[in-house]
MARBA-3410 file (N, C-alpha, C, O; in Angstrom, 1 decimal):
257
54.5,136.5,-33.3,53.7,135.5,-32.5,53.9,134.0,-33.0,54.2,133.6,-34.1 ~ 53.8,133.4,-32.0,53.8,131.8,-32.5,52.4,131.4,-32.3,51.7,131.3,-31.4 ~ 52.2,131.2,-33.7,50.7,130.5,-34.5,50.0,129.1,-34.0,48.9,128.7,-34.0 ~ 51.3,128.6,-33.7,50.7,127.1,-33.1,49.8,127.5,-31.7,48.8,126.8,-31.4 ~ 50.1,128.4,-30.9,49.3,128.5,-29.5,47.9,128.9,-30.0,46.9,128.3,-29.8
48.0,130.2,-30.7,46.9,130.8,-31.3,45.8,130.1,-31.7,44.7,130.2,-31.1 ~ 46.3,128.9,-33.2,45.6,128.0,-33.7,44.7,127.2,-32.6,43.5,126.7,-32.7 ~ 45.6,127.0,-31.5,45.0,125.8,-30.6,43.9,126.2,-29.5,43.2,125.4,-28.9 ~ 43.8,127.8,-29.4,42.6,128.6,-28.8,41.8,129.0,-30.2,40.7,129.4,-30.0 ~ 42.0,128.9,-31.0,40.6,129.7,-31.9,39.9,128.6,-32.9,38.8,128.8,-33.2
40.4,127.8,-33.3,39.9,126.9,-34.3,38.8,126.1,-33.4,37.7,125.9,-34.0 ~ 38.7,125.8,-32.3,37.7,124.9,-31.6,36.7,125.6,-31.3,35.6,125.0,-31.1 ~ 36.7,127.3,-31.2,35.5,128.4,-31.0,35.0,128.5,-32.5,33.9,128.1,-32.8 ~ 35.7,129.0,-33.4,35.4,129.2,-34.5,34.5,128.1,-35.0,33.3,128.3,-35.4 ~ 35.3,126.6,-35.1,34.1,125.8,-35.6,32.9,125.4,-35.1,32.0,124.9,-35.8
32.5,125.6,-33.0,31.8,125.6,-33.0,30.7,126.5,-32.7,29.7,126.2,-32.1 ~ 31.3,128.0,-33.3,30.4,129.0,-33.6,29.7,128.8,-34.6,28.5,129.0,-34.5 ~ 30.1,128.4,-35.6,29.7,128.0,-37.4,28.3,127.5,-37.3,27.3,127.9,-37.9 ~ 28.5,126.2,-36.4,27.7,125.5,-36.4,26.0,125.8,-35.9,25.1,125.1,-36.2 ~ 26.0,126.9,-35.3,25.0,127.5,-34.9,24.4,128.4,-36.0,24.9,129.4,-36.5
22.8,127.7,-36.3,22.0,128.3,-37.4,20.9,128.8,-36.4,19.9,128.1,-36.3 ~ 21.2,130.0,-35.8,20.3,130.6,-34.5,19.1,131.3,-35.4,19.1,132.1,-36.3 ~ 18.2,130.8,-34.9,16.6,131.4,-35.0,16.2,132.4,-33.6,16.8,132.3,-32.5 ~ 15.1,133.2,-33.8,15.1,133.4,-32.2,13.6,133.9,-32.0,13.0,134.4,-33.0 ~ 13.0,133.8,-31.1,11.7,134.4,-30.3,12.3,134.0,-28.8,13.3,133.3,-28.6
11.1,134.6,-27.7,11.4,134.0,-26.6,10.2,132.7,-26.4,9.0,132.8,-26.7 ~ 10.8,131.9,-25.9,10.6,130.6,-25.3,10.0,130.0,-26.3,8.8,129.5,-26.2 ~ 10.8,130.0,-27.8,10.1,129.3,-29.1,10.7,127.7,-28.8,11.7,127.5,-28.1 ~ 10.0,126.7,-29.5,10.7,125.4,-29.9,10.3,125.3,-31.4,9.2,125.5,-31.9 ~ 11.7,125.0,-32.1,11.7,125.0,-33.6,11.9,123.9,-33.9,12.9,123.5,-33.3
11.3,122.8,-34.8,11.3,121.9,-35.3,12.1,121.9,-36.9,11.8,122.7,-37.8 ~ 13.1,121.1,-36.9,13.4,121.1,-38.2,14.2,119.8,-38.6,15.0,119.2,-37.9 ~ 13.6,119.3,-40.1,14.1,118.0,-40.7,15.3,117.9,-41.9,15.3,118.3,-43.0 ~ 16.1,117.3,-41.3,17.5,117.0,-41.8,17.6,116.4,-43.2,16.6,116.0,-43.7 ~ 18.7,116.5,-43.8,18.7,115.2,-44.7,20.0,115.0,-45.2,20.3,115.9,-45.9
21.0,114.1,-45.1,22.3,114.2,-46.0,22.3,113.2,-46.9,22.5,112.1,-46.5 ~ 22.2,113.5,-48.3,22.7,112.2,-49.2,24.3,111.3,-49.1,25.2,112.0,-48.8 ~ 24.4,110.4,-49.2,25.3,109.5,-49.0,26.2,110.1,-49.6,25.9,110.9,-50.5 ~ 27.7,110.0,-49.2,29.0,110.4,-49.8,30.0,110.1,-49.7,30.1,109.7,-48.5 ~ 31.3,109.9,-50.4,32.3,109.3,-50.2,33.2,110.3,-50.1,33.3,111.0,-51.1
34.2,110.6,-48.8,35.3,111.1,-48.7,36.7,110.6,-48.1,36.7,110.0,-47.1 ~ 38.0,110.8,-48.8,38.8,110.2,-48.6,38.6,108.6,-48.9,39.0,108.0,-47.9 ~ 38.2,108.0,-49.7,37.9,106.4,-50.0,36.7,106.0,-48.9,36.2,104.9,-49.1 ~ 36.3,106.8,-47.8,35.6,105.7,-47.1,33.4,106.7,-47.4,33.1,107.9,-47.5 ~ 32.7,105.5,-47.4,31.3,106.1,-48.1,30.6,106.0,-46.5,30.8,105.1,-45.7
29.8,107.5,-46.1,29.2,107.5,-45.1,27.6,107.5,-46.3,27.3,108.1,-47.4 ~ 27.0,106.7,-45.3,25.5,106.5,-45.9,24.5,107.5,-45.8,25.0,108.3,-45.0 ~ 23.5,107.7,-46.1,22.7,109.1,-46.5,22.0,108.8,-44.8,22.1,107.8,-44.1 ~ 21.6,109.7,-44.6,21.0,110.4,-43.1,20.0,111.1,-43.4,19.8,111.8,-44.4 ~ 19.1,111.0,-42.1,17.8,111.1,-42.0,17.5,111.9,-40.2,17.3,111.2,-39.2
17.5,113.2,-40.2,16.9,112.9,-38.6,16.3,114.5,-38.4,16.4,115.5,-39.1 ~ 15.6,114.3,-37.2,14.7,115.8,-36.8,15.7,116.5,-35.9,16.4,116.0,-35.1 ~ 15.6,117.9,-36.1,16.5,118.2,-34.9,15.5,119.7,-34.2,14.7,120.4,-34.7 ~ 16.2,119.6,-32.7,14.8,120.6,-32.2,16.0,122.0,-31.7,17.2,121.9,-31.4 ~ 15.4,123.0,-31.8,15.8,124.2,-31.3,15.1,125.0,-30.5,14.1,125.6,-31.0
15.4,125.1,-28.8,15.1,125.9,-28.0,15.8,127.4,-28.0,16.9,127.7,-28.2 ~ 14.6,128.4,-27.9,15.0,129.7,-28.0,14.6,130.3,-27.3,13.4,130.6,-27.6 ~ 15.0,131.0,-25.9,14.8,131.9,-25.1,15.5,133.7,-25.4,16.4,134.1,-26.2 ~ 14.9,134.6,-24.3,15.4,136.0,-24.3,16.8,136.4,-24.4,17.3,137.5,-24.8 ~ 17.6,134.8,-23.8,19.0,135.0,-23.6,19.5,133.4,-23.5,20.6,133.2,-22.9
18.9,132.4,-24.0,19.4,131.0,-24.1,18.9,130.7,-25.6,18.0,131.3,-26.2 ~ 19.9,129.5,-26.1,19.6,129.0,-27.2,20.3,127.6,-27.3,21.5,127.3,-27.1 ~ 19.4,126.8,-27.7,19.7,125.4,-28.0,19.7,124.5,-29.2,18.7,123.9,-29.5 ~ 20.7,124.5,-29.7,20.3,123.6,-31.5,20.7,122.4,-31.2,21.8,122.2,-30.7 ~ 19.7,121.2,-31.4,20.1,120.1,-31.0,20.1,119.8,-32.9,19.3,120.3,-33.7
21.6,118.8,-33.2,21.7,118.3,-34.6,22.3,117.2,-34.4,23.5,117.2,-34.5 ~ 21.4,116.0,-34.1,21.8,114.8,-34.1,23.1,114.2,-33.2,22.6,113.7,-32.1 ~ 24.5,114.1,-33.3,25.2,113.5,-32.3,25.7,114.9,-31.7,26.8,114.7,-31.1 ~ 25.4,116.0,-31.8,26.0,116.8,-31.3,25.1,118.1,-30.5,24.0,118.1,-31.2 ~ 24.9,119.0,-29.7,24.6,120.2,-29.6,25.3,121.4,-29.0,26.2,121.3,-28.3
24.8,122.6,-29.5,25.5,123.8,-29.2,24.3,124.8,-28.3,23.1,125.0,-28.7 ~ 24.7,125.2,-27.2,23.7,126.0,-26.5,24.6,127.5,-26.4,25.8,127.6,-26.4 ~ 23.7,128.3,-26.2,24.6,129.9,-26.4,24.0,130.3,-25.2,22.8,130.3,-25.2 ~ 24.7,130.7,-23.7,24.0,131.4,-22.3,24.7,132.6,-22.9,25.9,132.7,-23.1 ~ 23.8,133.6,-23.2,24.1,135.3,-23.2,24.1,135.5,-21.5,24.9,136.3,-21.0
23.6,135.0,-21.1,23.3,135.6,-19.2,24.7,135.0,-18.5,25.1,135.4,-17.4 ~ 25.4,134.1,-19.5,26.9,133.9,-18.7,27.9,133.9,-19.5,29.0,133.4,-19.3 ~ 27.4,134.5,-20.8,28.6,134.9,-21.8,29.1,133.8,-22.3,30.2,134.1,-22.7 ~ 28.8,132.6,-22.6,29.7,131.8,-22.8,29.0,130.6,-23.8,27.8,130.6,-23.5 ~ 29.3,129.7,-24.8,28.8,128.7,-25.7,29.4,127.7,-25.4,30.6,127.7,-25.2
28.6,126.2,-25.2,28.7,125.1,-24.6,28.2,124.4,-25.9,27.5,124.8,-26.8 ~ 29.0,123.2,-25.8,29.2,122.6,-27.3,28.9,121.2,-26.6,29.5,121.1,-25.5 ~ 28.3,120.0,-26.9,28.0,119.0,-26.5,28.3,117.9,-27.8,28.0,118.0,-28.9 ~ 29.1,116.7,-26.9,29.2,115.5,-28.0,28.5,114.5,-27.3,28.9,114.0,-26.3 ~ 27.1,114.2,-27.9,26.3,113.0,-27.6,27.0,111.7,-27.6,26.9,110.7,-26.9
27.9,111.9,-28.7,28.4,109.8,-28.9,29.8,109.8,-27.9,30.1,108.7,-27.5 ~ 30.3,110.6,-27.6,32.0,110.8,-26.4,31.3,111.2,-25.1,32.0,111.0,-24.1 ~ 30.2,111.8,-25.0,29.7,112.3,-23.7,30.4,113.4,-23.0,30.4,113.7,-21.8 ~ 30.9,114.0,-23.9,31.6,115.4,-23.4,31.0,116.4,-23.2,29.8,116.3,-23.5 ~ 31.5,117.8,-22.8,31.4,118.9,-23.2,32.4,119.7,-23.2,33.5,119.4,-22.8
31.9,120.9,-23.7,33.3,122.1,-23.8,32.5,123.6,-23.6,31.3,123.9,-23.8 ~ 33.2,124.2,-23.2,32.3,125.2,-22.8,33.3,126.7,-23.4,34.4,127.0,-22.9 ~ 32.9,127.3,-24.1,33.6,128.4,-25.1,33.4,130.0,-24.6,32.2,130.3,-24.4 ~ 34.0,130.9,-24.3,33.7,132.3,-23.9,33.2,133.0,-24.9,33.8,132.8,-26.0 ~ 32.1,133.8,-25.1,31.5,134.2,-26.0,33.0,136.1,-26.1,33.5,136.7,-27.1
33.1,136.3,-24.7,34.4,137.4,-24.7,35.8,136.7,-25.2,36.7,136.4,-24.5 ~ 35.6,136.7,-26.4,37.2,135.4,-26.9,38.1,136.3,-26.7,39.1,135.9,-26.0 ~ 38.1,137.5,-27.1,39.3,138.1,-27.0,40.2,138.0,-25.7,41.4,137.6,-25.8 ~ 39.5,138.2,-24.4,40.1,138.7,-23.2,40.6,137.0,-22.8,41.7,136.6,-22.3 ~ 39.3,136.1,-23.4,40.2,134.5,-22.8,41.5,134.3,-23.6,42.7,134.2,-23.1
41.1,134.3,-24.9,42.7,133.9,-25.4,43.6,134.8,-25.2,44.7,134.5,-25.8 ~ 43.8,135.9,-24.4,44.6,136.6,-23.5,45.3,136.1,-22.3,46.4,136.1,-21.8 ~ 44.1,135.5,-21.8,44.2,135.2,-20.7,45.0,133.3,-20.5,45.7,132.8,-19.7 ~ 44.4,132.8,-21.8,45.3,131.4,-22.0,46.5,131.5,-22.4,47.3,130.6,-22.3 ~ 46.7,132.7,-23.0,48.2,132.7,-23.6,49.1,133.1,-22.4,50.2,132.7,-22.3
48.7,133.7,-21.6,49.4,134.3,-20.6,49.6,133.3,-19.6,50.5,133.5,-18.8 ~ 48.9,131.9,-19.3,49.0,131.4,-18.5,50.1,130.1,-19.1,50.7,129.3,-18.4 ~ 50.2,130.4,-20.8,50.9,129.2,-21.6,52.6,130.1,-21.4,53.7,129.5,-21.7 ~ 52.5,131.1,-21.0,53.8,132.0,-20.6,54.4,132.7,-22.1,55.6,132.7,-22.5 ~ 53.2,133.3,-22.6,53.9,134.4,-23.4,54.2,135.6,-23.6,53.5,136.5,-23.0
55.0,135.9,-24.2,56.0,137.0,-23.8,55.2,138.5,-23.8,54.1,138.5,-24.2 ~ 55.7,139.6,-23.3,55.1,140.7,-23.9,54.4,141.1,-25.1,53.4,141.6,-25.5 ~ 55.9,140.6,-25.8,55.8,141.0,-27.5,54.5,140.4,-28.5,54.0,140.8,-29.5 ~ 54.4,139.0,-27.6,53.3,138.0,-28.6,52.3,138.9,-27.9,51.8,139.5,-28.8 ~ 51.7,139.3,-26.6,50.2,139.3,-26.1,50.2,141.0,-26.9,49.0,141.4,-27.0
51.1,141.8,-27.4,51.1,142.9,-27.9,50.5,142.7,-29.6,49.8,143.5,-30.3 ~ 50.9,141.7,-29.8,50.7,141.2,-31.0,49.5,140.1,-31.5,49.3,139.6,-32.6 ~ 48.7,139.9,-30.3,47.8,139.3,-30.2,46.4,139.5,-31.2,45.7,138.7,-31.8 ~ 46.3,140.7,-31.1,45.1,141.5,-31.8,45.2,141.3,-33.4,44.3,140.7,-34.0 ~ 46.0,141.7,-33.9,46.5,141.8,-35.5,46.6,140.0,-35.7,46.4,139.4,-36.8
46.7,139.5,-34.8,47.5,137.8,-34.8,46.3,137.2,-35.6,46.3,136.7,-36.7 ~ 45.3,137.6,-34.6,44.0,137.1,-34.3,43.2,136.9,-35.7,42.9,135.9,-36.3 ~ 43.1,138.5,-36.1,42.3,139.2,-37.4,43.3,138.5,-38.6,42.6,138.5,-39.6 ~ 44.4,137.9,-38.7,44.9,137.2,-39.7,44.7,135.8,-39.8,44.7,135.1,-40.9 ~ 44.4,135.2,-38.4,44.2,133.6,-38.5,42.5,133.6,-38.9,42.0,132.7,-39.6
41.9,134.6,-38.3,40.2,134.1,-38.3,40.2,134.5,-40.0,39.5,133.9,-40.8 ~ 41.1,135.6,-40.5,40.4,135.1,-42.1,41.0,134.7,-43.1,40.8,135.1,-44.3 ~ 42.0,133.7,-42.7,42.5,132.5,-43.4,41.4,131.7,-43.1,40.9,131.1,-44.1 ~ 41.0,131.4,-41.8,40.4,130.1,-41.6,38.8,130.5,-42.0,38.1,129.5,-42.1 ~ 38.1,131.7,-42.1,36.8,132.0,-42.6,36.7,132.6,-44.1,35.7,133.1,-44.5
38.1,132.7,-45.0,38.2,133.0,-45.9,37.3,132.2,-47.0,37.5,131.1,-47.5 ~ 35.9,133.4,-47.3,35.7,132.8,-47.9,34.0,134.2,-48.7,33.3,134.9,-48.1 ~ 34.1,133.9,-50.0,33.0,134.6,-51.0,31.7,134.3,-50.8,31.4,133.0,-50.9 ~ 30.7,135.1,-50.5,29.7,134.5,-50.8,28.2,135.6,-51.5,28.0,136.8,-51.3 ~ 27.7,135.0,-52.2,26.7,135.9,-52.7,25.2,135.4,-52.8,25.0,134.2,-52.9
24.2,136.4,-52.8,23.0,135.7,-52.7,22.4,137.0,-53.7,22.7,138.2,-54.0 ~ 21.3,135.9,-54.1,20.3,136.9,-55.2,19.1,136.3,-55.0,19.0,135.1,-54.8 ~ 18.3,137.2,-55.0,16.6,137.2,-55.3,16.3,136.3,-56.4,17.1,136.2,-57.4 ~ 15.3,135.9,-56.4,15.1,135.4,-57.8,13.8,136.0,-57.9,13.3,136.0,-59.0 ~ 13.3,136.3,-57.2,11.1,136.7,-57.0,10.5,135.8,-57.5,9.4,135.8,-58.0
11.3,134.6,-57.4,9.9,133.0,-57.4,9.1,133.0,-55.9,9.4,133.7,-54.8 ~ 8.2,132.3,-56.1,7.6,132.6,-54.3,6.6,130.8,-54.6,6.1,130.3,-55.6 ~ 6.6,130.5,-53.5,5.6,129.5,-52.8,5.6,129.3,-51.3,6.4,129.7,-50.3 ~ 4.4,128.4,-51.4,3.7,127.9,-49.8,4.5,126.8,-49.5,4.4,125.8,-50.2 ~ 5.5,127.0,-48.5,6.3,125.5,-47.7,5.4,125.6,-46.7,5.0,126.7,-46.5
5.0,124.3,-46.0,4.3,124.2,-44.6,3.3,125.2,-44.2,3.0,125.4,-43.0 ~ 2.8,125.9,-45.1,2.0,126.8,-44.9,2.4,128.4,-44.8,1.7,129.2,-44.2 ~ 3.5,128.6,-45.3,4.0,129.6,-44.6,4.8,129.9,-46.4,5.5,129.1,-47.0 ~ 4.5,131.3,-46.9,4.9,131.6,-47.9,6.3,132.2,-48.2,7.0,132.9,-47.5 ~ 6.5,131.7,-49.2,8.1,131.7,-48.9,8.7,132.3,-50.7,8.1,132.1,-51.8
9.9,133.0,-50.3,10.6,133.7,-51.6,11.8,132.9,-51.4,12.3,132.6,-50.4 ~ 12.3,132.7,-52.9,13.1,131.7,-53.1,14.8,133.1,-53.2,14.8,134.3,-53.2 ~ 15.5,132.3,-53.2,16.6,133.1,-53.1,18.1,131.9,-53.4,18.2,130.9,-52.8 ~ 18.8,132.4,-54.3,20.2,131.7,-54.3,21.8,132.2,-53.6,22.4,133.3,-53.6 ~ 22.0,131.2,-53.3,22.9,131.2,-52.4,24.4,130.7,-52.8,24.2,129.5,-52.8
25.6,130.9,-53.1,26.3,130.6,-53.7,27.9,130.8,-52.5,28.2,131.9,-52.0 ~ 28.5,130.0,-52.3,29.7,130.2,-51.4,30.6,130.0,-52.2,30.3,129.4,-53.3 ~ 32.0,130.4,-52.0,32.9,130.0,-53.0,34.4,130.0,-51.6,34.5,130.9,-50.7 ~ 35.3,128.9,-51.7,36.3,129.4,-50.3,36.6,127.7,-50.1,36.4,126.9,-51.0 ~ 37.1,127.5,-48.8,37.6,126.5,-48.1,36.0,124.8,-48.5,36.0,123.6,-48.8
35.3,125.6,-48.3,34.1,124.8,-48.8,33.2,125.6,-49.5,32.5,126.5,-49.1 ~ 33.5,124.9,-51.1,32.1,125.4,-51.6,30.7,125.0,-51.7,30.4,123.9,-51.4 ~ 29.8,125.8,-52.1,28.4,125.7,-52.1,27.4,125.9,-53.0,27.4,127.1,-53.3 ~ 26.6,125.2,-53.5,25.4,126.1,-54.0,24.1,125.7,-53.5,23.8,124.5,-53.5 ~ 22.9,127.1,-52.9,22.0,126.4,-52.2,21.1,127.2,-52.9,21.3,128.2,-53.6
19.8,126.6,-52.5,18.2,127.3,-52.8,17.7,127.5,-51.4,17.4,126.6,-50.7 ~ 17.5,129.2,-51.1,17.1,128.8,-49.8,15.6,129.6,-49.6,15.6,130.8,-49.8 ~ 14.6,128.8,-49.2,13.5,129.5,-49.2,13.3,130.2,-47.8,13.7,129.7,-46.8 ~ 12.5,131.5,-48.1,12.7,132.1,-46.9,11.3,132.8,-46.5,10.5,133.0,-47.4 ~ 10.9,133.2,-45.3,9.3,133.7,-45.1,9.3,134.8,-44.0,9.7,134.8,-42.9
8.6,135.8,-44.7,8.5,136.7,-43.3,7.5,136.7,-42.7,7.2,137.6,-42.0 ~ 6.5,135.4,-42.8,5.2,134.9,-42.6,5.8,134.1,-41.0,4.8,133.8,-40.3 ~ 6.9,133.9,-40.6,7.2,132.6,-39.7,7.4,133.8,-38.2,8.3,134.7,-38.2 ~ 6.7,133.6,-37.5,6.5,134.6,-35.9,7.9,134.2,-35.1,7.9,133.3,-34.3 ~ 8.9,135.1,-35.3,10.1,134.8,-34.9,10.7,136.2,-34.8,10.4,137.0,-35.7
11.5,136.3,-33.6,11.5,138.1,-33.2,13.0,138.1,-33.6,13.9,137.7,-33.0 ~ 13.2,138.7,-34.9,14.4,139.0,-35.7,15.4,140.0,-34.7,16.7,139.9,-34.8 ~ 15.0,140.5,-34.1,15.8,141.4,-33.4,17.0,140.4,-31.9,18.2,140.6,-31.6 ~ 15.9,139.5,-31.4,16.7,138.9,-30.5,17.6,137.8,-31.9,18.7,137.5,-31.5 ~ 17.4,137.4,-32.9,18.0,136.7,-34.0,19.1,137.5,-33.8,20.0,137.2,-32.9
19.3,138.7,-34.4,20.5,139.9,-34.3,21.3,140.2,-32.9,22.3,140.9,-32.9 ~ 20.8,139.7,-31.7,21.4,140.0,-30.9,22.3,138.3,-30.2,23.3,138.3,-29.5 ~ 21.5,137.2,-30.8,22.5,136.1,-30.9,23.6,136.0,-32.0,24.8,135.7,-31.8 ~ 23.1,136.3,-33.1,24.8,136.4,-33.9,25.6,137.6,-33.2,26.8,137.3,-33.1 ~ 25.3,138.5,-33.0,26.2,139.5,-32.5,27.0,139.2,-31.5,28.1,139.7,-31.3
26.5,138.2,-30.6,27.7,137.7,-29.3,28.1,136.6,-30.0,29.0,135.9,-29.5 ~ 27.7,136.2,-31.0,28.7,134.7,-31.9,30.1,135.6,-32.5,31.3,135.2,-32.3 ~ 29.8,136.5,-33.1,30.7,137.1,-34.2,31.3,138.3,-33.6,32.5,138.0,-33.4 ~ 30.9,139.6,-33.2,31.3,140.4,-32.7,32.4,141.0,-32.3,33.1,141.9,-32.5 ~ 32.2,139.4,-30.9,33.0,139.9,-29.8,34.6,139.1,-30.2,35.6,139.1,-29.6
34.3,138.6,-31.3,35.9,138.0,-31.9,37.0,138.6,-32.8,36.9,138.5,-34.0 ~ 37.7,139.2,-32.4,38.3,140.0,-32.9,38.7,139.1,-34.3,39.0,137.9,-34.2 ~ 38.7,140.0,-35.7,39.0,139.4,-37.0,37.8,138.6,-37.8,37.7,138.4,-39.0 ~ 37.0,138.3,-36.7,35.8,137.5,-37.6,34.7,138.1,-38.0,33.9,137.7,-38.9 ~ 34.5,139.7,-37.2,33.6,140.7,-37.7,34.0,140.9,-38.8,33.3,140.8,-39.8
35.2,141.4,-38.8,35.7,141.9,-39.9,36.0,141.0,-41.5,36.0,141.4,-42.6 ~ 36.1,139.8,-41.0,36.1,138.8,-42.1,34.5,138.5,-42.5,34.1,138.6,-43.7 ~ 33.7,138.2,-41.5,31.9,138.3,-42.1,31.5,139.5,-42.6,30.3,139.5,-43.1 ~ 32.2,140.5,-42.6,31.4,141.8,-42.8,30.9,141.7,-44.2,29.7,141.8,-44.3 ~ 31.6,141.6,-45.3,30.9,141.3,-46.7,30.1,140.6,-46.8,29.3,140.8,-47.6
30.1,139.2,-45.7,29.2,137.9,-45.7,27.9,138.5,-45.1,26.8,138.3,-45.7 ~ 28.1,139.3,-43.9,26.5,139.7,-43.3,25.8,140.1,-44.2,24.6,139.7,-44.5 ~ 26.6,141.4,-45.0,25.4,142.4,-46.1,25.1,141.5,-47.1,24.2,141.9,-47.8 ~ 25.8,139.9,-47.3,25.1,139.2,-48.5,23.7,138.5,-47.9,22.6,138.6,-48.5 ~ 24.0,138.0,-46.7,22.7,137.2,-45.8,21.5,138.2,-45.4,20.3,137.9,-45.4
21.9,139.4,-45.3,20.6,140.7,-44.8,20.0,140.5,-46.1,18.9,141.1,-46.1 ~ 20.4,139.9,-47.4,19.5,139.9,-48.4,18.0,139.1,-48.3,16.9,139.3,-48.8 ~ 18.6,138.2,-47.4,17.4,136.9,-47.4,16.5,137.8,-46.6,17.0,138.4,-45.6 ~ 15.3,137.8,-46.9,14.6,138.6,-46.0,13.6,137.5,-45.5,13.3,136.5,-46.2 ~ 13.1,137.5,-44.1,12.8,136.6,-43.0,13.2,135.4,-42.7,14.4,135.4,-43.1
12.9,134.1,-42.1,13.2,133.3,-41.8,13.2,132.1,-42.8,12.3,131.8,-43.6 ~ 14.4,131.4,-42.6,14.7,130.4,-43.5,13.8,129.2,-43.4,14.2,128.4,-42.5 ~ 12.8,128.8,-44.1,12.4,127.7,-44.1,12.6,126.7,-44.5,12.1,125.7,-43.9 ~ 13.2,126.5,-45.7,13.8,125.3,-46.4,14.9,125.7,-47.4,14.7,126.6,-48.3 ~ 16.2,124.7,-47.0,17.7,125.3,-48.1,18.1,124.0,-48.3,18.1,123.2,-47.3
18.6,123.5,-49.7,18.7,122.6,-50.6,20.2,122.6,-50.9,20.4,123.4,-51.9 ~ 21.3,122.1,-50.4,22.7,122.5,-50.7,23.3,121.7,-51.2,23.0,120.5,-50.9 ~ 24.4,121.9,-52.3,25.5,120.9,-53.1,26.4,121.9,-52.9,26.3,123.1,-53.2 ~ 27.5,121.0,-52.0,28.8,121.2,-51.8,29.8,120.3,-52.1,29.7,119.1,-52.5 ~ 31.1,121.3,-51.8,32.3,120.4,-52.3,33.5,120.5,-51.2,34.0,121.6,-51.1
33.8,119.4,-50.4,34.1,119.4,-49.4,35.7,118.4,-49.6,35.7,117.1,-49.4 ~ 36.5,118.9,-49.8,38.0,117.7,-49.8,37.5,117.1,-51.3,37.0,115.9,-51.2 ~ 37.5,117.5,-52.3,36.8,117.0,-53.4,35.9,115.9,-53.3,35.8,114.9,-54.0 ~ 35.2,116.2,-52.3,33.8,115.4,-52.1,32.3,116.2,-52.2,31.8,117.1,-51.5 ~ 31.6,115.3,-53.2,30.3,115.6,-53.7,29.4,115.7,-52.4,29.6,114.8,-51.6
28.5,116.7,-52.2,27.5,116.2,-50.9,26.2,117.3,-51.2,26.1,118.4,-51.6 ~ 25.5,116.5,-50.9,24.2,117.2,-50.7,23.0,117.1,-49.7,22.7,115.9,-49.3 ~ 22.5,117.9,-49.3,21.9,117.9,-48.0,20.4,119.1,-48.4,20.1,119.8,-49.4 ~ 19.6,118.9,-46.9,18.7,119.9,-47.0,18.2,119.9,-45.5,18.4,119.1,-44.6 ~ 17.4,121.4,-45.5,17.0,121.3,-43.6,16.0,122.1,-43.9,16.1,123.1,-44.7
14.8,121.8,-43.2,13.5,122.2,-43.6,12.6,122.5,-42.6,11.9,121.6,-42.2 ~ 12.3,123.7,-42.0,11.4,124.2,-41.2,10.0,123.0,-41.0,9.5,122.5,-42.1 ~ 9.6,122.7,-40.2,8.6,122.2,-40.1,7.1,122.7,-38.8,5.9,122.5,-38.9 ~ 7.9,123.4,-38.0,6.9,124.0,-36.9,7.6,124.8,-36.1,8.7,124.3,-35.8 ~ 7.3,125.8,-35.6,7.4,126.7,-34.7,6.5,126.9,-33.8,5.4,127.2,-34.2
6.7,126.7,-32.4,5.8,126.5,-31.4,5.9,127.2,-30.1,7.0,127.1,-29.6 ~ 5.0,127.9,-29.3,5.7,128.8,-28.1,5.6,127.6,-27.2,4.8,126.7,-27.4 ~ 6.7,127.6,-25.9,6.3,127.2,-24.8,7.8,127.4,-24.1,8.8,128.0,-24.4 ~ 7.5,126.6,-22.7,8.6,126.4,-22.1,9.8,125.5,-22.2,9.8,124.3,-22.4 ~ 10.8,126.2,-22.1,11.9,125.4,-22.1,11.9,124.3,-21.0,11.5,124.7,-19.9
12.3,123.0,-21.4,12.6,122.4,-20.4,13.5,122.3,-19.4,14.6,122.6,-19.8 ~ 13.5,122.2,-17.9,14.6,122.4,-17.0,15.8,121.7,-17.3,16.0,120.6,-17.8 ~ 16.7,123.1,-16.9,18.2,122.1,-17.2,18.2,121.8,-18.6,18.8,120.8,-18.9 ~ 17.7,122.4,-19.6,18.0,121.8,-21.1,19.2,123.0,-21.5,19.8,123.1,-22.5 ~ 19.3,123.8,-20.6,20.7,124.7,-21.5,21.8,124.9,-20.5,22.4,125.9,-20.1
21.7,123.5,-20.1,23.2,122.7,-19.2,23.9,121.9,-19.5,23.2,121.0,-20.0 ~ 24.9,121.5,-19.5,25.5,120.2,-19.7,25.0,119.1,-18.9,25.0,119.3,-17.7 ~ 24.5,117.7,-19.4,23.9,117.1,-18.8,25.1,116.2,-18.0,26.3,116.2,-18.2 ~ 24.2,115.6,-16.9,25.1,115.1,-15.8,25.3,113.9,-16.6,24.7,113.5,-17.5 ~ 26.8,113.4,-15.8,27.6,112.5,-16.6,28.1,112.6,-17.9,28.2,111.7,-18.8
28.5,113.7,-18.0,28.9,114.1,-19.3,30.1,115.0,-18.8,30.0,116.0,-18.0 ~ 31.7,114.4,-19.6,32.7,114.7,-18.9,33.3,116.3,-19.5,33.6,116.3,-20.7 ~ 33.5,117.2,-19.0,34.2,118.3,-19.2,35.5,118.3,-19.8,36.5,117.8,-19.2 ~ 35.6,118.8,-20.9,36.8,118.6,-22.0,37.4,120.0,-21.6,36.6,120.8,-21.2 ~ 39.0,120.3,-21.7,40.0,121.0,-21.3,39.7,122.5,-22.0,40.0,122.6,-23.2
39.3,123.6,-21.3,39.1,124.8,-22.4,39.4,126.0,-21.4,40.3,126.0,-20.6 ~ 38.6,127.0,-21.7,39.4,128.0,-20.6,38.8,128.0,-19.7,39.2,128.7,-18.7
END
């Protein structure tokens, strides 16, 4: 198997999938406050940043707006759409990723031997990309944040990106956890290797009961130390604006599947 072909196919989808923090309930709008401390990476200093993000959830669609980028999940069309608001571009990535990867490699003239090796190659590549260890520990500490009674967890991630987080989650937030599981399954289980790689991670994440209200994180990326936080401010029922789950007019489609 020529790994170059597979890397070009897999990595954009994995990266796009990771940035989606899907919470769920039918026709709900979530408002989150994001903060990033100033940091220096490879000699370049990035200033501190604060912004308010919005997430819309319906029974078969989700959109997460995070400053300069947005991610749309369309279960009705079995695709994920990634928007870049700076470049005014968008990319469509299939959720049935294994089938799409095979078709793409066929277009590139892959041999029968390469296609036969695809499932195992994808599993190995995903494990390399996602190789990490996560542990979640419940502390028993509680407090009320933005009107929700929350319980504190400590989350530690070791791998290409290492981080330590305080996670405050509440079972009082009225969101449909079954729908949450539905979106997460669509994101992960359809990608060969990713589900296997994240099996232990999912078991750890299931220790966090309810919906995350506040997360404060200290992480290390390429020897750069970063501190950030995400806080849930509001959950409100409403009708999602027309066209919000489509790529905006005037955005240029990037080459994909």
